[in-house]
N, C-alpha and C positions, 0 to 999 in steps of 0.2 A: 504494500500500500504506500502511496506517495505521502508527502507531507509538505505543508507550507511553513516556511521559516520567515518570521518577521524580524527585521534588524534595523538599527538606526545608522545612517551613513554619517560620515565626517561632517557633512553640511547640516546635520540636524534633522534631515528628512527621514521618514520611515519608508522602508521598502519591504517587499516580500519576494521570495523565490519559491517556486514549486520544484520539489525534487522527486524523482522517480524512486521506486523502492531500492534501486541500485545506488542511490546517492547522487546521480547525475542531475544537474539543474536543467529543467526542461522548459521553464517559463520564468521570466523576471519582470518586475513591475517598474513603473515610473516612481518618482518620489512623491510622498504624501507629507503634508505638514503635521499631521497628527496620527497617532497610533490608531485611533478610531477610524479615520479615513482609510488607512491601510487595511484594516479589517473589513471595511466596506468593499474595498477592491477585491479582496479574497472572496467575499460572498458573491460578488459579481462574476468572478472567474468560475466559481463552483456552479453557478446558475447557467452561464453561457457556454461552458466547455462541452456540454452534451450535444450541442448543435454544430455540425460541420460547417454550416453556412456562416457561422460567426468567425471562422478562421479566414484571414486574408493571406494568401500565399504570395511570396515575392521571389523573383528570379533575377539574376544579373551577374554577368561575368563569372559564370561557373559557381556562383554562391546562391544558396537557397535558404530562405527563412520564412517565418510566418509571424503574424500578430493575431491576437485574440481580441475581438471587439465586443463591446456591450451592445445592447439593443439600440442605443442612441448613436452608435457608430464610433464612440470614443474607444481608443486603444486601452486595454486593461492589462495586457501582457505581451511580451516580446520574446521570441525564441533566440537561441544561439544561431550562428551561421553554420549551415551544413554544406558539405561538398557535393552531395547528390540529391536529386528530387526524392529518391526512395528513402534516404535518411530523414529528410524533412517530413515526409509522410509518416514515418515511424514516430517522429516527435509529436506531430499532431495527434496521432492515435494514442500516444502515451499521455498527453494532456487530457484527452477525452476520457481515458480510463482512470487516471490518477486523481484529477482535480475534484470531482464531485464529493468523494468521501474522505478526502485527505485531512489528517489531523493538522492542527495549527500549533506551532511552537514559537517561542520568542528567544532570541539570543541576548 
């Protein structure tokens, strides 16, 4: 089972990252001014990750990535950069599988 980790950056903002059961980071957030806002972002990921339509896939120069968007089209999470489309699709599938029931921890 995956897990969300909430942490505070050096700039004072709060961030989350979703890790797969193998510990690999599969989705990372933007910065939030408050921990509560960050938790709201996690809730949005959990709700939207079940729908493939919420994932925007990006290709360019042999690099592949995706973003997860909320219903209002705001980006709520960004993937790492993958070297193949197949690896990116595995990343999308992993977010869809891990996000909905993932535990939340704080660093």
